[in-house]
N, C-alpha and C positions, 0 to 999 in steps of 0.2 A: 820979230815977235811970233808967238803961236795964237793964231785966229780961235784954237778949241782950249775951252775951260776944261782940265784936268777932272777925271770924273769923282775925284776923291773931293774937289772943291763943294762935288753936290749932292757929299753925304756917301757916295759909293767909298766904301775901302777897297773896292777891287774892280777890272773892267774883265771880269770875266763873261766869255762870251759863250752864249748858251746854243747846242746845234738843234736843228730841227725837230729833234725827236726828243728833247727835251722840253721845248715849247709846247708840243703835243700833248706830252706826259703831264704838264702842269695844267692844259686845258681840260684834259680828261678829269685830272685830281678835282678841281675846282668845279664842274660842274657834277660830279660823283656826290663830291663832300655834300652838297646843296640838297641833292635826290635822297641823301642819306637820314640828311636831318628832317629833312621833311616828312609828310605823313606820306603812307606808301599809295593811297588815294589822293587822286587831286582835287581834296575838298577845300584846300586852302589857297591863298594868294600864294603861300611858297611853295608849295608842290607845283602849281601851275606856272609858276617862274622858271625851278629848275628843270621841268620838262621842256618847257620851251626854249631853254639853254640850252639842254642836249640836243633838242632837234636842231637848233640855228649851228651848234658843235659839228653833227652829224652830214646837215648841210654843205658847209664850208669843205668838208674832208670828202664828201661825193665828190663837188666838184673839182676839188683837186686831183683827186682819183681819175674823174674823168679827161682832164687834160692831158693831150697827147705829149706833153714835156714831162708828164710825171714820168719817174725813173726807175719806181717798182717795177717788178716782173708783172708780165700779164696776170699770168695764175692768181696771185696775190691781190694784186688790182680787181680783178673779178669778184674776188670773195670779197674784199671787203667791200666793194660796191653792192654787192647783196646784201653784207651784212646791216650797210648803210640804211638800205631799202627797208631795212626789216625793221629796225631802230625808230626810222620815219613812223613807219606804219604804227608801230607800237606804241610808241609817243601821241601819236595821234588819236590810240585807243586808250592810252591813259588820260589824256585830257577830257575826253567824252566820256568818263567815268565807266569804261567798258574794260579796263584794265589796270593793274597795280604796276610800279616801277620797279619791283621786283630784275625784272628781266633787264631793264635796262640797265640796270645797277651792277649786274652779273658781270652782263657783254662787255660793260666799261671797264669796269675792274680785270677782266682777261685781255683788254687790249692794254689796260697798264702792265701789267704782266709781262706782256708782248714785248712793249716800250723799251722793258728796264732790261729785257731779254731773260727775263726766268722760265717764262714759256713760250712756246712759240703761239702766235698769236691768230 
């Protein structure tokens, strides 16, 4: 007897496995969509939530990049860590009403293109 219920019985048609790159793309896509749909200035709860989630995403990414087990080349890791620092600082400025979310959206879109292989991130 099989102890695992097939995914098809849970409403999933296939058991497609996502790679880490796809998961990262999805996370950036969701957060970026929220920022695009919200006012560019953090004047609403929706905008504050979107920037807060973006800050959380970049914090998670920076934590992973700083881990000694991260397999990315050192130069790429360093560049992405620097970018994470900028995004976090800019996100805090946006939350304080001192900046718009435009730069955060642009950076996230560039990262998404890089994850899809459209341009170098």
